[in-house]
N, C-alpha and C positions, 0 to 999 in steps of 0.2 A: 247115921251119917250117909248112908245113899240118897235121904230127901234132900240133906244136904247138898250133895254133887248134883242131883236133878235139877234144883233150884240155880243152882251155879248156872248150869248149863242153859238152861232159860231166859237168866238173868244175860249170860255173855250172848245169847241169841239176840237181845231186845235191844240190844247194847249194838250192834255191830249190823242192825237193820236202823235204828237212829242217825247212827253214824253214817249209811248212805243218803238217809233223806238230806234235801240244800235247805239251805236258811231262807226264811219267811221274809220279804222287801214291804210288802204291800198284803192290803187287805181290805174286803167291801163286805158287811151285812147284806144279806137279803132286804129291801126298802120293807116289802108285806109279810115276809115268813121270818122272824129273827132268830130262826136256829139255825140259817141255811147261810154259809158264806162261803165267798171265794177268796183262797190266799196265790200271790203272784211269788215266784222265789228269783235264788239268785241264780239257778243255770237257766232258769225260760221257763220250767212247767208252772201250770197255773194247775190248782186244786179245788175242786171243789167240798166241804167239809159241813158234816152236820151235830150241833151242840150232843145228840143225840147217840150220836158215833164218834165217842170221843178216842180211839182206838187205828183207824186210818180214814183217807182222806175217803169220798163218795166216790167222786169221778172225777179222772184226768185229764187234762184238757192238749188236742195237742200242742207242743210247747213252741216259744218259743228260742231262736239259738243263742240270746243273750239275756242277761236279767230284766224283768216285768220289775218297773219302778210304781206301776199302778193299773188299779183294776177299778170299774167305777159304774156301777148299776144304774140302767136307764130309770132318769125318774117318772117314765109315763108307761111305762113299759116292763115292768117288773122282769120279766124272762129273758130278758137280753144285758148283757154287760161288753164290755169294751177293759181292752188292755192297750198300755202302750210300754215296746222296750228300747232296750239301749243295742237292740238291731235294727233299730231304723224305721222302727213299722208299729202301729197300733191296729187292734185285731177286734171287729164282735161276732161274740161268741153267744147262743143259743143256750140255757140254762141247759137242757138234758139232752146237746149235741156237742161230740169231742173237736171236730173239728171246723175252725172260724167260718162263720156265716163270707166273711166280706176281710179282707187285708188291705190297709192304705198304708203305702211307704211315700216317708217322707222325701225319695229320691234325690238326697244332696250328701246320703253316708251320714246322717244326722241322727242321734240320739232320741227319743220322744222321751221327756223328763216328767210330763204329767200330761193328763186328758179331764173333757171335763164336756158332760151332756149340757147342750143349751135349753136353758128352763122358759123359751116362749113356744120353741121350735123340736119337733121331738125326733127328727132326722136331722139336725145338725149338732155337730162335737168340735170343739178346737184342743188344739193339741200344742204345747209349748216343745221348745228342742233345746238342743245342750248348745248349740249355737247361737240362739237368737233369731229364731222363729217362730211364729205363732201361726199355722193353721189352723183355718176353719174350712169343716169337712162336709158332705150332705150323703149319709149311707147309702142314698142310692146311685153315686157315682166311686167306685171305687178308684179311679184312673189318677186325678189330683185334685188338688182343694180348691174348695169355692172363689175361695179369698186366701193371700199370705201377707202377715205384715213382718219385718223387717226390723227388728231392734237390735241386731249388733251386737249383743252381750248374751252370757249365757243364762238361759231362763233355767225353773226348777217348779213353778208351780203358778196355776189358773186356776179362775175360777168363773163362772157366769155371776149375775144379781140375780136373789133371787124372786125379786119383784118381775113384773111383765115390762122387764126393761131390756131395752139390747146396747148394756154393758157388760165391756169383760174385763178384768181385773188379774191383768199378770206380772208374778214376783221374781228378781232377779237374785244370782249367788251374793251380791253386792247389798241385799236387804234394801235394795230401790223396787217400787213399785207404780207400777201403770194402770192407768182407767182409759180404756177404749172405746169410744161410743161406733157399736156396729150401725153402718145405714143399707139398706133394701131388707125386700118383703120377707126373706127368709128370715128374717132375724126380729120377725112382730109376732107377735101370737093369734092376732085377727080375730079375737074371741072364740078359738076354737076349746071346746069340753075336754077333760082328761082323753072320755072315749075318743073322740074325732084323732089327739094325738095318737092317741094307743094303737088306733089302727092308720094312718098316715104312718107311722114307724112297720 
């Protein structure tokens, strides 16, 4: 009977612990270490987990103030990842640092629905917002985007072409898809090796 009471107490404590945790919104697996992954939650927290430790998260990153809709690892430098949030910002994190290295503000009170890294330039990424803006950022400049496209409809996803091509595909809430060709040296690879790309970032 005493054993059952103890188990009941442990079970209640475990249930209380789980009930305080926020629901997951998105996750991404480390591109080179497939036991590590990051999770964005509905309360804005970002956690790093390891498949080898299934009881709790390994590291807690400084949270956003609203839900996190997307997390994405850099394709060239796997120690860095980006987050997109309803709090109008995206952030750059380093895997072992809880504070963000940079915060990119949409400046329009506009939720960032999705983001993706360029496959031709390690320092470039794009964001899509709920009010129809696509911003192209360079991690070296967090003050303003390099380019902004206005599609004037709620956007929810985007991705760069995997080939060495400056193409960006954007999707909206109605199911329409737009393919945009980006012009400018910053959207070209110019023969840089993966090592040079990592050094650039």
